[in-house]
C-alpha positions as a Markdown table, in Angstrom:
| # | Residue | x | y | z |
|---|---|---|---|---|
| 1 | Met | 161.7 | 70.8 | 132.0 |
| 2 | Thr | 161.1 | 73.8 | 129.7 |
| 3 | Glu | 157.8 | 73.6 | 127.9 |
| 4 | Thr | 158.0 | 73.0 | 124.2 |
| 5 | Ile | 155.8 | 74.2 | 121.4 |
| 6 | Gly | 155.8 | 72.5 | 118.1 |
| 7 | Leu | 154.6 | 74.9 | 115.4 |
| 8 | Asp | 153.5 | 73.8 | 111.9 |
| 9 | Phe | 153.1 | 77.2 | 110.1 |
| 10 | Gly | 151.3 | 76.2 | 107.0 |
| 11 | Thr | 150.2 | 77.9 | 103.8 |
| 12 | Ser | 146.6 | 77.2 | 104.5 |
| 13 | Asn | 146.4 | 76.2 | 108.1 |
| 14 | Thr | 148.6 | 76.5 | 111.2 |
| 15 | Val | 148.8 | 74.0 | 114.1 |
| 16 | Ala | 150.6 | 74.2 | 117.4 |
| 17 | Val | 151.2 | 71.4 | 119.9 |
| 18 | Ala | 152.6 | 71.8 | 123.5 |
| 19 | Ala | 154.8 | 69.1 | 125.0 |
| 20 | Arg | 156.4 | 68.2 | 128.3 |
| 21 | Gln | 158.7 | 65.3 | 128.1 |
| 22 | Ser | 156.7 | 62.6 | 126.1 |
| 23 | Ala | 153.2 | 64.0 | 126.7 |
| 24 | Thr | 151.7 | 66.3 | 124.1 |
| 25 | Gln | 148.6 | 68.4 | 123.9 |
| 26 | Pro | 147.3 | 70.3 | 120.9 |
| 27 | Val | 146.8 | 74.0 | 121.3 |
| 28 | His | 143.0 | 74.6 | 121.0 |
| 29 | Phe | 141.2 | 77.6 | 119.7 |
| 30 | Gln | 137.6 | 78.4 | 120.3 |
| 31 | Asp | 135.3 | 80.5 | 118.1 |
| 32 | Arg | 131.8 | 80.8 | 119.5 |
| 33 | Gln | 130.7 | 77.2 | 120.0 |
| 34 | Glu | 133.4 | 75.6 | 117.8 |
| 35 | Thr | 136.7 | 74.3 | 119.2 |
| 36 | Phe | 139.5 | 73.5 | 116.7 |
| 37 | Thr | 143.2 | 72.8 | 116.6 |
| 38 | Ser | 143.8 | 73.8 | 112.9 |
| 39 | Leu | 143.8 | 77.6 | 112.5 |
| 40 | Pro | 143.4 | 79.1 | 109.0 |
| 41 | Thr | 146.6 | 81.0 | 108.2 |
| 42 | Val | 144.9 | 84.3 | 107.3 |
| 43 | Leu | 145.4 | 87.7 | 108.7 |
| 44 | Ser | 143.3 | 90.8 | 108.5 |
| 45 | Phe | 143.7 | 94.4 | 109.6 |
| 46 | Leu | 140.7 | 96.6 | 110.3 |
| 47 | Asp | 141.3 | 100.3 | 109.6 |
| 48 | Arg | 139.8 | 102.2 | 112.5 |
| 49 | Gly | 140.9 | 105.7 | 111.4 |
| 50 | Ala | 144.1 | 107.6 | 111.6 |
| 51 | Ser | 143.8 | 108.4 | 115.4 |
| 52 | Arg | 143.4 | 104.7 | 116.4 |
| 53 | Ala | 145.7 | 101.7 | 116.0 |
| 54 | Leu | 145.0 | 99.0 | 113.4 |
| 55 | His | 143.0 | 96.0 | 114.7 |
| 56 | Pro | 144.5 | 92.7 | 113.5 |
| 57 | Glu | 142.7 | 89.4 | 113.6 |
| 58 | Val | 143.6 | 85.8 | 112.5 |
| 59 | Gly | 141.8 | 82.6 | 111.4 |
| 60 | Pro | 138.0 | 82.7 | 111.5 |
| 61 | Trp | 138.0 | 86.0 | 113.3 |
| 62 | Ala | 139.9 | 87.5 | 110.4 |
| 63 | Ile | 137.6 | 86.0 | 107.9 |
| 64 | Arg | 134.5 | 87.4 | 109.7 |
| 65 | Gln | 136.2 | 90.8 | 110.0 |
| 66 | Phe | 136.9 | 90.8 | 106.3 |
| 67 | Leu | 133.4 | 89.8 | 105.3 |
| 68 | Asp | 131.6 | 92.0 | 107.7 |
| 69 | Ser | 133.7 | 95.1 | 107.1 |
| 70 | Phe | 134.7 | 94.9 | 103.5 |
| 71 | Gly | 136.2 | 98.2 | 102.3 |
| 72 | Asp | 137.9 | 98.9 | 105.6 |
| 73 | Val | 139.9 | 95.7 | 105.9 |
| 74 | Arg | 143.2 | 94.5 | 104.5 |
| 75 | Phe | 143.1 | 90.7 | 104.1 |
| 76 | Ile | 146.2 | 88.6 | 103.8 |
| 77 | Gln | 146.4 | 84.9 | 103.2 |
| 78 | Ser | 149.1 | 82.3 | 102.0 |
| 79 | Leu | 151.7 | 84.4 | 103.9 |
| 80 | Lys | 154.1 | 81.5 | 103.9 |
| 81 | Thr | 154.5 | 81.7 | 100.1 |
| 82 | Phe | 156.2 | 85.1 | 100.3 |
| 83 | Ala | 158.8 | 84.0 | 103.0 |
| 84 | Ala | 161.6 | 83.1 | 100.5 |
| 85 | Ser | 160.8 | 85.9 | 97.9 |
| 86 | Arg | 163.3 | 88.7 | 97.6 |
| 87 | Leu | 160.6 | 90.5 | 95.5 |
| 88 | Phe | 158.5 | 90.8 | 98.6 |
| 89 | Lys | 159.9 | 93.9 | 100.3 |
| 90 | Gly | 157.1 | 94.6 | 102.7 |
| 91 | Thr | 153.8 | 96.2 | 102.3 |
| 92 | Gly | 151.8 | 99.2 | 103.6 |
| 93 | Val | 148.7 | 98.6 | 105.6 |
| 94 | Tyr | 146.6 | 101.8 | 106.0 |
| 95 | Gly | 149.8 | 103.9 | 106.3 |
| 96 | Val | 151.7 | 101.5 | 108.5 |
| 97 | Arg | 154.8 | 99.7 | 107.0 |
| 98 | Phe | 155.0 | 95.9 | 107.6 |
| 99 | Glu | 157.9 | 93.7 | 106.6 |
| 100 | Phe | 157.4 | 90.0 | 106.2 |
| 101 | Glu | 158.5 | 89.3 | 109.8 |
| 102 | Asp | 156.1 | 92.0 | 111.1 |
| 103 | Leu | 153.2 | 90.2 | 109.4 |
| 104 | Met | 154.2 | 86.8 | 110.6 |
| 105 | Ala | 154.8 | 88.0 | 114.1 |
| 106 | Thr | 151.4 | 89.7 | 114.1 |
| 107 | Phe | 149.8 | 86.5 | 113.0 |
| 108 | Leu | 151.5 | 84.4 | 115.7 |
| 109 | Arg | 150.9 | 87.0 | 118.5 |
| 110 | Cys | 147.2 | 87.1 | 117.6 |
| 111 | Ala | 147.0 | 83.3 | 117.3 |
| 112 | Phe | 148.5 | 82.7 | 120.7 |
| 113 | Glu | 146.2 | 85.3 | 122.2 |
| 114 | Arg | 143.2 | 83.4 | 120.8 |
| 115 | Ala | 144.5 | 80.1 | 122.1 |
| 116 | Gly | 143.2 | 78.4 | 125.2 |
| 117 | Thr | 146.7 | 77.6 | 126.3 |
| 118 | Arg | 148.8 | 80.3 | 128.0 |
| 119 | Phe | 152.6 | 80.2 | 128.2 |
| 120 | Asp | 155.6 | 82.5 | 128.4 |
| 121 | Pro | 157.5 | 82.7 | 125.1 |
| 122 | Ala | 160.7 | 83.6 | 127.0 |
| 123 | Gly | 160.5 | 80.3 | 128.9 |
| 124 | Thr | 159.4 | 78.2 | 126.0 |
| 125 | Arg | 161.3 | 76.2 | 123.4 |
| 126 | Leu | 159.8 | 76.7 | 120.0 |
| 127 | Val | 160.4 | 74.0 | 117.4 |
| 128 | Val | 159.3 | 75.1 | 114.0 |
| 129 | Gly | 158.7 | 73.1 | 110.9 |
| 130 | Arg | 160.9 | 74.1 | 108.0 |
| 131 | Pro | 159.7 | 73.3 | 104.5 |
| 132 | Val | 161.9 | 71.0 | 102.6 |
| 133 | Glu | 161.5 | 73.4 | 99.7 |
| 134 | Phe | 160.0 | 76.9 | 100.0 |
| 135 | Ala | 157.4 | 78.0 | 97.6 |
| 136 | Gly | 157.9 | 80.5 | 94.8 |
| 137 | His | 160.1 | 81.1 | 91.8 |
| 138 | Asn | 163.8 | 80.9 | 92.7 |
| 139 | Pro | 163.2 | 80.9 | 96.5 |
| 140 | Asp | 165.9 | 82.3 | 98.7 |
| 141 | Glu | 165.9 | 79.8 | 101.6 |
| 142 | Thr | 168.5 | 81.8 | 103.6 |
| 143 | Leu | 166.3 | 84.9 | 103.5 |
| 144 | Ala | 163.2 | 82.9 | 104.5 |
| 145 | Met | 164.9 | 81.4 | 107.6 |
| 146 | Glu | 166.2 | 84.9 | 108.6 |
| 147 | Arg | 162.7 | 86.2 | 108.3 |
| 148 | Tyr | 161.3 | 83.3 | 110.3 |
| 149 | Arg | 163.8 | 83.8 | 113.1 |
| 150 | Arg | 163.2 | 87.6 | 113.3 |
| 151 | Ala | 159.5 | 87.0 | 113.5 |
| 152 | Phe | 159.7 | 84.5 | 116.3 |
| 153 | Arg | 162.0 | 86.8 | 118.3 |
| 154 | Lys | 159.5 | 89.7 | 117.9 |
| 155 | Val | 157.0 | 87.5 | 119.6 |
| 156 | Gly | 159.4 | 86.8 | 122.4 |
| 157 | Phe | 160.9 | 83.4 | 121.7 |
| 158 | Glu | 164.7 | 82.9 | 122.1 |
| 159 | Asp | 165.1 | 79.1 | 122.2 |
| 160 | Ile | 164.2 | 78.3 | 118.6 |
| 161 | Leu | 164.9 | 75.1 | 116.7 |
| 162 | Phe | 164.0 | 74.4 | 113.0 |
| 163 | Val | 163.2 | 70.8 | 112.0 |
| 164 | Met | 162.2 | 69.6 | 108.5 |
| 165 | Glu | 158.4 | 69.3 | 108.3 |
| 166 | Pro | 158.4 | 65.7 | 107.0 |
| 167 | Val | 160.7 | 64.7 | 109.9 |
| 168 | Gly | 158.1 | 66.1 | 112.3 |
| 169 | Ala | 155.3 | 64.4 | 110.4 |
| 170 | Ala | 156.9 | 60.9 | 110.6 |
| 171 | Phe | 158.6 | 61.2 | 113.9 |
| 172 | Ser | 155.9 | 59.8 | 116.2 |
| 173 | Tyr | 155.5 | 56.9 | 113.8 |
| 174 | Ala | 159.3 | 56.3 | 113.4 |
| 175 | Gln | 159.8 | 56.0 | 117.1 |
| 176 | Ser | 157.8 | 52.7 | 117.1 |
| 177 | Leu | 159.8 | 51.2 | 114.2 |
| 178 | Glu | 161.7 | 48.0 | 115.1 |
| 179 | Arg | 164.2 | 48.2 | 112.2 |
| 180 | Asp | 165.9 | 50.7 | 109.9 |
| 181 | Thr | 163.2 | 52.0 | 107.5 |
| 182 | Thr | 163.0 | 54.1 | 104.3 |
| 183 | Ile | 159.8 | 56.2 | 104.6 |
| 184 | Leu | 158.0 | 58.3 | 101.9 |
| 185 | Val | 156.2 | 61.1 | 103.7 |
| 186 | Ala | 153.3 | 62.4 | 101.5 |
| 187 | Asp | 152.1 | 65.7 | 103.0 |
| 188 | Leu | 148.8 | 66.5 | 101.2 |
| 189 | Gly | 147.5 | 69.8 | 102.4 |
| 190 | Gly | 145.3 | 72.6 | 101.0 |
| 191 | Gly | 147.6 | 74.3 | 98.6 |
| 192 | Thr | 150.4 | 71.9 | 97.8 |
| 193 | Thr | 151.4 | 68.2 | 97.8 |
| 194 | Asp | 154.9 | 67.6 | 99.1 |
| 195 | Tyr | 156.9 | 64.4 | 99.0 |
| 196 | Ser | 159.9 | 63.6 | 101.2 |
| 197 | Ile | 161.9 | 60.4 | 101.3 |
| 198 | Met | 163.8 | 59.7 | 104.5 |
| 199 | Arg | 165.9 | 56.9 | 106.0 |
| 200 | Phe | 165.2 | 56.4 | 109.7 |
| 201 | Glu | 167.9 | 54.4 | 111.5 |
| 202 | Thr | 168.7 | 53.5 | 115.1 |
| 203 | Ala | 172.3 | 53.1 | 116.2 |
| 204 | Ala | 173.2 | 52.4 | 119.9 |
| 205 | Gly | 169.6 | 53.4 | 120.8 |
| 206 | His | 169.9 | 56.7 | 119.0 |
| 207 | Leu | 167.2 | 57.4 | 116.4 |
| 208 | Lys | 168.3 | 59.6 | 113.4 |
| 209 | Ala | 166.8 | 60.6 | 110.1 |
| 210 | Thr | 168.6 | 61.1 | 106.8 |
| 211 | Pro | 166.9 | 62.9 | 103.9 |
| 212 | Leu | 167.1 | 61.0 | 100.5 |
| 213 | Gly | 164.9 | 63.0 | 98.2 |
| 214 | Arg | 162.1 | 65.6 | 97.9 |
| 215 | Gly | 159.6 | 67.0 | 95.5 |
| 216 | Gly | 156.0 | 68.1 | 95.1 |
| 217 | Ile | 153.4 | 70.0 | 93.1 |
| 218 | Gly | 151.0 | 72.9 | 93.7 |
| 219 | Ile | 147.9 | 70.7 | 93.6 |
| 220 | Ala | 146.0 | 69.6 | 96.7 |
| 221 | Gly | 142.7 | 70.1 | 98.5 |
| 222 | Asp | 142.0 | 73.6 | 97.2 |
| 223 | Thr | 142.2 | 72.4 | 93.7 |
| 224 | Phe | 139.8 | 69.6 | 94.4 |
| 225 | Asp | 137.3 | 72.1 | 95.9 |
| 226 | Tyr | 137.5 | 74.1 | 92.7 |
| 227 | Arg | 136.7 | 71.0 | 90.6 |
| 228 | Ile | 133.4 | 70.7 | 92.4 |
| 229 | Ile | 132.7 | 74.4 | 91.9 |
| 230 | Asp | 133.6 | 74.3 | 88.3 |
| 231 | Asn | 131.3 | 71.3 | 87.5 |
| 232 | Val | 128.4 | 71.9 | 89.9 |
| 233 | Val | 128.2 | 75.6 | 90.6 |
| 234 | Leu | 129.7 | 77.6 | 87.7 |
| 235 | Pro | 127.2 | 76.2 | 85.1 |
| 236 | Lys | 124.5 | 77.5 | 87.4 |
| 237 | Leu | 126.2 | 80.9 | 87.3 |
| 238 | Gly | 126.5 | 81.2 | 83.5 |
| 239 | Lys | 129.8 | 79.5 | 82.6 |
| 240 | Gly | 129.5 | 78.4 | 79.0 |
| 241 | Ser | 126.6 | 80.7 | 78.3 |
| 242 | Ala | 126.6 | 83.5 | 75.7 |
| 243 | Tyr | 125.7 | 87.1 | 74.9 |
| 244 | Gln | 124.9 | 89.0 | 71.8 |
| 245 | Ser | 127.2 | 91.7 | 70.4 |
| 246 | Met | 127.0 | 93.5 | 67.0 |
| 247 | Gly | 124.8 | 90.7 | 65.6 |
| 248 | Lys | 127.1 | 87.9 | 66.9 |
| 249 | Val | 126.6 | 85.4 | 69.6 |
| 250 | Leu | 129.8 | 85.2 | 71.8 |
| 251 | Glu | 130.7 | 83.2 | 74.9 |
| 252 | Ile | 130.8 | 84.9 | 78.2 |
| 253 | Pro | 134.6 | 85.3 | 78.8 |
| 254 | Pro | 135.7 | 82.2 | 80.7 |
| 255 | Asn | 138.4 | 84.2 | 82.7 |
| 256 | Leu | 135.5 | 85.9 | 84.6 |
| 257 | Phe | 134.7 | 82.5 | 86.2 |
| 258 | Ser | 138.4 | 81.8 | 87.2 |
| 259 | Asn | 137.8 | 84.2 | 90.0 |
| 260 | Phe | 136.2 | 81.3 | 91.8 |
| 261 | Ala | 139.5 | 79.5 | 92.1 |
| 262 | Arg | 140.1 | 81.1 | 95.5 |
| 263 | Trp | 137.2 | 82.5 | 97.5 |
| 264 | His | 138.9 | 85.8 | 98.5 |
| 265 | Met | 139.5 | 86.6 | 94.8 |
| 266 | Leu | 135.7 | 87.3 | 94.5 |
| 267 | Ser | 135.9 | 90.1 | 97.0 |
| 268 | Ile | 138.8 | 91.6 | 95.0 |
| 269 | Phe | 136.9 | 91.0 | 91.8 |
| 270 | Lys | 134.0 | 92.9 | 93.3 |
| 271 | Thr | 135.9 | 96.2 | 93.0 |
| 272 | Ser | 137.4 | 95.5 | 89.6 |
| 273 | Asp | 136.7 | 97.0 | 86.2 |
| 274 | Asp | 135.9 | 93.5 | 84.9 |
| 275 | Phe | 133.0 | 93.3 | 87.3 |
| 276 | Lys | 131.7 | 96.7 | 86.3 |
| 277 | Glu | 131.8 | 95.5 | 82.6 |
| 278 | Met | 130.1 | 92.3 | 83.5 |
| 279 | Lys | 127.1 | 94.2 | 85.0 |
| 280 | Lys | 126.9 | 96.3 | 81.8 |
| 281 | Leu | 127.0 | 93.0 | 79.8 |
| 282 | Leu | 124.0 | 91.6 | 81.6 |
| 283 | Arg | 121.4 | 93.2 | 79.3 |
| 284 | Trp | 122.9 | 91.3 | 76.3 |
| 285 | Cys | 123.2 | 87.9 | 78.0 |
| 286 | Leu | 121.1 | 85.0 | 76.6 |
| 287 | Glu | 120.7 | 83.6 | 80.1 |
| 288 | Pro | 120.5 | 86.7 | 82.2 |
| 289 | Asp | 119.1 | 84.9 | 85.3 |
| 290 | Lys | 122.4 | 82.9 | 85.6 |
| 291 | Ile | 124.6 | 86.0 | 85.3 |
| 292 | Glu | 122.3 | 87.9 | 87.8 |
| 293 | Met | 123.0 | 85.1 | 90.3 |
| 294 | Phe | 126.7 | 85.4 | 89.7 |
| 295 | Ile | 126.5 | 89.2 | 90.3 |
| 296 | Glu | 124.5 | 88.7 | 93.5 |
| 297 | Leu | 127.0 | 86.2 | 94.9 |
| 298 | Val | 129.8 | 88.6 | 94.4 |
| 299 | Asp | 127.9 | 91.7 | 95.6 |
| 300 | Glu | 126.8 | 89.8 | 98.8 |
| 301 | Asp | 130.3 | 88.4 | 99.5 |
| 302 | Gln | 129.3 | 84.8 | 99.4 |
| 303 | Gly | 132.7 | 83.5 | 98.3 |
| 304 | Tyr | 133.7 | 82.1 | 101.7 |
| 305 | Pro | 130.4 | 80.5 | 102.6 |
| 306 | Leu | 130.3 | 78.9 | 99.2 |
| 307 | Tyr | 133.8 | 77.4 | 99.6 |
| 308 | Lys | 132.9 | 76.2 | 103.1 |
| 309 | Ser | 129.8 | 74.4 | 101.8 |
| 310 | Val | 131.9 | 72.8 | 98.9 |
| 311 | Ser | 134.6 | 71.7 | 101.3 |
| 312 | Glu | 132.0 | 70.0 | 103.6 |
| 313 | Thr | 130.6 | 68.2 | 100.6 |
| 314 | Lys | 134.0 | 67.0 | 99.6 |
| 315 | Ala | 134.6 | 65.8 | 103.2 |
| 316 | Arg | 131.4 | 63.7 | 103.2 |
| 317 | Leu | 132.5 | 62.0 | 99.9 |
| 318 | Ser | 135.4 | 60.6 | 101.9 |
| 319 | Ser | 133.0 | 58.3 | 103.8 |
| 320 | Asp | 129.9 | 58.3 | 101.5 |
| 321 | Asp | 129.4 | 57.2 | 97.9 |
| 322 | Glu | 127.2 | 60.3 | 97.4 |
| 323 | Ala | 126.7 | 63.6 | 99.0 |
| 324 | Glu | 124.1 | 66.4 | 98.6 |
| 325 | Phe | 125.4 | 69.9 | 97.9 |
| 326 | Ser | 123.1 | 72.8 | 98.7 |
| 327 | Phe | 123.8 | 76.5 | 99.0 |
| 328 | Ala | 120.9 | 78.8 | 99.7 |
| 329 | Pro | 122.2 | 81.8 | 97.7 |
| 330 | Leu | 121.9 | 79.6 | 94.6 |
| 331 | Gly | 118.2 | 79.2 | 95.2 |
| 332 | Ala | 116.1 | 77.8 | 98.0 |
| 333 | Asp | 115.3 | 74.7 | 95.8 |
| 334 | Phe | 118.8 | 74.2 | 94.5 |
| 335 | Arg | 120.1 | 70.7 | 95.3 |
| 336 | Ala | 122.8 | 68.8 | 93.6 |
| 337 | Met | 123.8 | 65.2 | 94.3 |
| 338 | Val | 127.5 | 64.7 | 93.8 |
| 339 | Ser | 128.8 | 61.1 | 93.6 |
| 340 | Arg | 132.2 | 60.0 | 94.6 |
| 341 | Gln | 132.6 | 58.5 | 91.1 |
| 342 | Glu | 131.8 | 61.9 | 89.5 |
| 343 | Phe | 134.2 | 63.7 | 91.8 |
| 344 | Glu | 137.0 | 61.3 | 91.1 |
| 345 | Gly | 136.5 | 61.8 | 87.4 |
| 346 | Trp | 136.8 | 65.6 | 87.9 |
| 347 | Ile | 140.1 | 65.3 | 89.8 |
| 348 | Ala | 141.6 | 62.5 | 87.6 |
| 349 | Ala | 143.9 | 64.8 | 85.7 |
| 350 | Asp | 145.1 | 66.4 | 89.0 |
| 351 | Leu | 145.8 | 62.9 | 90.5 |
| 352 | Ala | 147.8 | 62.1 | 87.4 |
| 353 | Lys | 150.0 | 65.2 | 87.8 |
| 354 | Met | 150.5 | 64.4 | 91.5 |
| 355 | Asp | 151.6 | 60.9 | 90.5 |
| 356 | Lys | 154.0 | 62.3 | 87.9 |
| 357 | Ala | 155.5 | 64.6 | 90.6 |
| 358 | Leu | 156.1 | 61.5 | 92.7 |
| 359 | Asp | 157.8 | 59.8 | 89.7 |
| 360 | Ala | 160.2 | 62.7 | 89.6 |
| 361 | Thr | 160.8 | 62.6 | 93.3 |
| 362 | Leu | 161.7 | 58.9 | 93.3 |
| 363 | Ala | 163.9 | 59.4 | 90.2 |
| 364 | Lys | 165.9 | 62.2 | 91.7 |
| 365 | Ala | 166.5 | 60.0 | 94.8 |
| 366 | Gly | 167.6 | 57.1 | 92.6 |
| 367 | Leu | 164.9 | 54.9 | 94.2 |
| 368 | Ser | 162.0 | 52.8 | 93.0 |
| 369 | Glu | 158.7 | 51.8 | 94.7 |
| 370 | Asn | 160.4 | 48.6 | 96.0 |
| 371 | Asp | 163.0 | 50.7 | 97.9 |
| 372 | Ile | 160.2 | 52.4 | 100.0 |
| 373 | Asp | 159.4 | 50.4 | 103.1 |
| 374 | Arg | 156.6 | 52.6 | 104.4 |
| 375 | Val | 154.4 | 55.4 | 103.2 |
| 376 | Phe | 153.3 | 57.9 | 105.8 |
| 377 | Met | 150.4 | 60.1 | 104.6 |
| 378 | Thr | 149.5 | 63.4 | 106.4 |
| 379 | Gly | 147.4 | 66.5 | 105.7 |
| 380 | Gly | 143.7 | 66.9 | 105.2 |
| 381 | Thr | 143.8 | 65.8 | 101.5 |
| 382 | Ser | 145.1 | 62.4 | 102.5 |
| 383 | Phe | 141.5 | 61.5 | 103.5 |
| 384 | Val | 140.3 | 61.6 | 99.9 |
| 385 | Pro | 139.7 | 57.9 | 99.0 |
| 386 | Ala | 141.1 | 58.4 | 95.4 |
| 387 | Val | 144.3 | 59.8 | 96.8 |
| 388 | Arg | 144.8 | 56.9 | 99.3 |
| 389 | Arg | 143.9 | 54.4 | 96.6 |
| 390 | Gln | 146.5 | 55.8 | 94.2 |
| 391 | Phe | 149.2 | 55.3 | 96.9 |
| 392 | Ala | 147.9 | 51.9 | 97.8 |
| 393 | Asn | 147.9 | 50.7 | 94.2 |
| 394 | Arg | 151.5 | 51.9 | 93.7 |
| 395 | Phe | 153.1 | 50.8 | 97.0 |
| 396 | Gly | 150.7 | 48.2 | 98.4 |
| 397 | Thr | 148.1 | 48.7 | 101.1 |
| 398 | Glu | 150.3 | 47.1 | 103.7 |
| 399 | Lys | 152.9 | 49.9 | 103.4 |
| 400 | Ile | 150.4 | 52.8 | 103.9 |
| 401 | Ser | 150.4 | 54.4 | 107.4 |
| 402 | Gly | 148.9 | 57.6 | 108.8 |
| 403 | Gly | 147.3 | 59.0 | 111.8 |
| 404 | Asn | 146.6 | 62.5 | 113.3 |
| 405 | Glu | 146.7 | 63.8 | 109.7 |
| 406 | Leu | 146.0 | 67.4 | 110.7 |
| 407 | Thr | 148.4 | 67.6 | 113.7 |
| 408 | Ser | 151.1 | 65.0 | 113.0 |
| 409 | Val | 153.8 | 67.6 | 111.9 |
| 410 | Ala | 153.3 | 69.8 | 115.0 |
| 411 | Asn | 153.0 | 66.8 | 117.3 |
| 412 | Gly | 156.3 | 65.4 | 116.0 |
| 413 | Leu | 158.0 | 68.7 | 116.3 |
| 414 | Ala | 156.9 | 69.1 | 120.0 |
| 415 | Leu | 158.2 | 65.6 | 120.8 |
| 416 | Ile | 161.5 | 66.3 | 119.2 |
| 417 | Gly | 161.8 | 69.6 | 121.2 |
| 418 | Ala | 161.3 | 67.7 | 124.5 |
| 419 | Arg | 164.2 | 65.3 | 123.8 |
| 420 | Glu | 167.6 | 65.8 | 125.2 |
| 421 | Asp | 169.1 | 65.4 | 121.7 |
| 422 | Ala | 166.7 | 67.9 | 120.2 |
| 423 | Ala | 169.5 | 70.0 | 118.7 |
| 424 | Asp | 170.7 | 66.9 | 116.7 |
| 425 | Trp | 167.4 | 66.9 | 114.8 |
| 426 | Ala | 167.5 | 70.6 | 114.0 |
| 427 | Val | 168.8 | 72.1 | 110.7 |
| 428 | Ala | 170.8 | 75.3 | 110.4 |
| 429 | Ala | 168.8 | 78.4 | 110.1 |
C-alpha cells in the first residue's frame, strides 16, 4: 500500500499525518529539546551575499533566524492568504524572483527536511486540505488550486488529492456514527473561525459527505491574544497617555499601539518613520518611562517573546480561573493576574461577532439549531471555555464533540487517502 500523507496547510500552523491503511502517525518536528506536531506556517530567507544562495527556514527556525539576524532576513507569514489573490504576482527576495508556488514549495521542502519522518514524495499519495472558502477579497479559487498543485509537484508529489478541510476534520468522528447525521464543523484556529455544515450518510456500507453550508469570520485565537495585550500590556507601554505640544496636551496616537496586533509588525515598525517620530516625541511625553519601555521592546525585538508569553497565559486560563502573566522586559517586578472572568469580558464582543457569523451560515443553509445533530469543534481556539460554552448554550452540551483538535484535519485527510474510494472524497482541483 502506498504511503499517504494528510496535509493541513494552515494560515497560522501546518500539520502533517502519515497513514498506512487505518493506522496514522503525526509527523513530528524537533527543535532543540521540544518536539511538536504543529509547525508555524512562517518562512524566512537569510541573505548570505550575492555569491551564496539564500538560506530558507521554516517554523521556529525561521522565527529564530528572523529575530537573530534582523536586517538580513526576509520574513513571510500567512502565506495561505495570498493563494487565491490575482493581485499577488510574486515577490523578489534579495534579487531572486519567487512566485506563490515557489514560496509554498520552499516552505514544504524545508518542513519535510525538518521532520523526523522520511519518505519519498514520488511514491507517496498527498491528500491536501482545501479551504471551503479561500481568504481575501474576491478570491480566485481556480487560481489558488492551480498554484497549490504546481507547488506540490515542485516538491516531487504526483499523486495528489484535494479534500475539503472540514470533511477531513470530521472524518474520523463520522466513521463511528451509527446513523445519518448532520454535522456542524467549527474550525477555530489562529487567524479565522470557519463553519461548515455537512450531511454524513451511509448507503450500502459506503460513507459519503454532502456539504450543506459554509461561513466564517476573521476572528480567532490571535484576536484573543491581542485582547490580553491591549488590556494588560499596552497601558504599561503608554497607551492612553499624553504629550505636550504647543501648549496643548494631546493623546499619544493610538495607531502606534496597533502595531502590537501581530508580533512581526513590531519589527517592521522598527524601521518606519513613525518609530523615528515616536523617539523624537519622547521628550514631550507626560509619562516618558512608559514610552521608553515601548521603544526598548521594539528596539530589542521582543514582539515574538511577548506574544508567546501572552499565548501561554491564555492557554492556562482554559483550565484555571486565574493565571499570572509576567514578562521580564516589562520589568523584573512586573506581575499581572488575569482572571478568566476578565478575559471573557475582553473577548465578549469578538464572541458575539463569531456567533453572528454562525447565524448567517445557518441561514444560508436554510437550517436551524434543531437541524444540527452534532457539533464537531476543532482548532486550538476550541479549547477556550467561553467558546465551548457559547456552542453548548446554543446547541446543547450533548451535541458537542471534539478530539485531536490540533491534528484532526490532517488525520482525517490521511485516513481518506488510505481508502480504496479516496478519489470519491476528492474535489476537483
